[in-house]
C-alpha positions in Angstrom: 103.3 53.9 -88.8 103.1 53.8 -85.0 102.8 57.1 -83.1 105.9 58.3 -81.3 107.7 55.0 -82.2 106.5 53.5 -78.9 106.3 49.8 -79.1 103.0 48.4 -80.3 101.5 46.0 -77.7 100.3 42.8 -79.3 98.7 39.6 -78.0 96.6 36.6 -79.1 95.1 33.4 -78.0 95.7 30.1 -79.7 93.3 30.9 -82.5 95.1 34.1 -83.3 98.6 32.8 -82.8 99.5 32.1 -86.4 98.2 35.5 -87.6 100.1 37.2 -84.7 103.3 35.5 -85.7 102.9 36.7 -89.3 102.3 40.2 -88.1 105.3 40.1 -85.8 107.5 39.0 -88.8 106.1 41.9 -90.8 106.9 44.3 -87.9 110.4 42.9 -87.6 111.0 43.3 -91.4 109.7 46.9 -91.4 111.4 47.9 -88.0 108.1 48.5 -86.2 108.8 48.1 -82.5 106.5 45.8 -80.5 106.0 44.1 -77.2 104.6 40.6 -77.5 102.3 39.7 -74.6 101.7 36.1 -75.9 100.5 33.5 -76.4 103.8 31.9 -77.4 102.4 28.7 -79.0 99.3 27.4 -80.8 98.3 25.4 -77.7 94.8 26.0 -76.3 94.8 28.9 -73.9 92.5 31.7 -72.5 92.5 35.1 -74.2 92.0 37.0 -71.0 95.4 35.8 -69.7 97.1 37.8 -72.5 94.6 40.7 -72.9 94.7 41.9 -69.3 98.5 42.4 -69.2 98.5 44.1 -72.6 95.7 46.4 -71.5 97.6 47.3 -68.3 100.8 48.1 -70.4 98.7 50.5 -72.5 97.1 52.1 -69.5 100.6 52.5 -68.0 101.7 54.2 -71.2 104.3 51.6 -72.0 102.5 51.4 -75.4 100.2 53.8 -77.2 98.4 51.3 -79.5 97.7 47.6 -79.3 96.6 44.7 -81.4 94.7 41.7 -80.0 93.8 38.7 -82.0 91.5 35.7 -81.3 89.3 33.6 -83.5 86.4 36.0 -83.7 88.0 39.1 -82.1 85.0 39.4 -79.8 86.5 37.7 -76.7 89.6 40.0 -76.9 87.4 43.1 -77.4 85.1 42.3 -74.6 87.9 41.6 -72.2 90.0 44.6 -73.2 87.0 47.0 -72.9 86.6 46.1 -69.2 89.7 48.4 -68.7 88.8 52.0 -68.3 91.8 53.2 -70.4 91.1 50.9 -73.3 88.9 51.5 -76.3 89.2 48.3 -78.2 87.6 48.0 -81.7 86.8 44.8 -83.5 87.7 45.5 -87.2 87.4 43.2 -90.1 88.1 45.8 -92.9 90.1 49.0 -93.2 87.0 51.3 -93.3 85.9 50.2 -89.8 89.5 50.6 -88.6 89.6 54.2 -89.9 86.3 55.1 -88.3 87.2 53.5 -85.0 90.3 55.8 -84.9 88.6 58.9 -86.3 85.4 58.8 -84.2 86.2 56.6 -81.2 89.9 57.2 -80.7 90.3 53.4 -80.5 93.7 52.4 -79.0 93.4 48.7 -79.5 92.7 46.9 -82.7 91.0 43.5 -82.4 91.3 41.2 -85.3 89.2 38.1 -86.1 91.8 35.6 -87.2 89.3 33.0 -88.4 87.7 35.6 -90.8 90.5 37.6 -92.4 93.7 36.7 -94.3 97.2 38.1 -93.8 96.9 40.8 -96.5 93.6 42.0 -95.1 95.1 42.2 -91.6 98.0 44.3 -93.0 95.5 46.7 -94.7 93.5 47.0 -91.5 96.6 47.6 -89.3 98.1 50.1 -91.7 94.8 52.1 -91.8 94.4 51.9 -88.0 98.0 53.2 -87.4 97.7 55.9 -90.1 94.5 57.4 -88.9 94.3 60.3 -86.4 91.4 60.9 -84.0 89.1 63.7 -85.2 88.5 65.1 -81.7 85.8 67.8 -81.4 82.3 66.4 -80.9 83.8 62.9 -80.8 85.8 63.8 -77.7 82.6 64.8 -75.9 81.3 61.3 -76.6 84.5 59.5 -75.5 84.4 61.5 -72.2 81.1 59.9 -71.4 82.4 56.3 -71.8 84.0 55.7 -68.3 81.8 54.5 -65.5 
């Protein structure tokens, strides 16, 4: 499911903690390697404290793909997209996940924990990991993203 069997980077804030833990259980059961960047409890915290270290690990090629989870997914996406090497996509269904990989070569999947259930999250993650970047004209557009 994950390219090159490199660990999936994953993080959440308090609102995404429960969904993250369910995903980590699923990854453990299915032998998908991961690196957990926190949070490590449901106590109130700031998403940026976990998003930035995860983004740096992806930029340093310690991971190829990441998953970030917060209540709406927006805070994580906004924070992660400050990093030049990150293309974070907020996805609430599998079709958006597929397009974000095909057309935008997204390398981080942001999930809105307050708006999706566990099964929907699994569908989205499976689609995100299974989809390849189309390249071609889409690469030209991606090349224009960095400042």
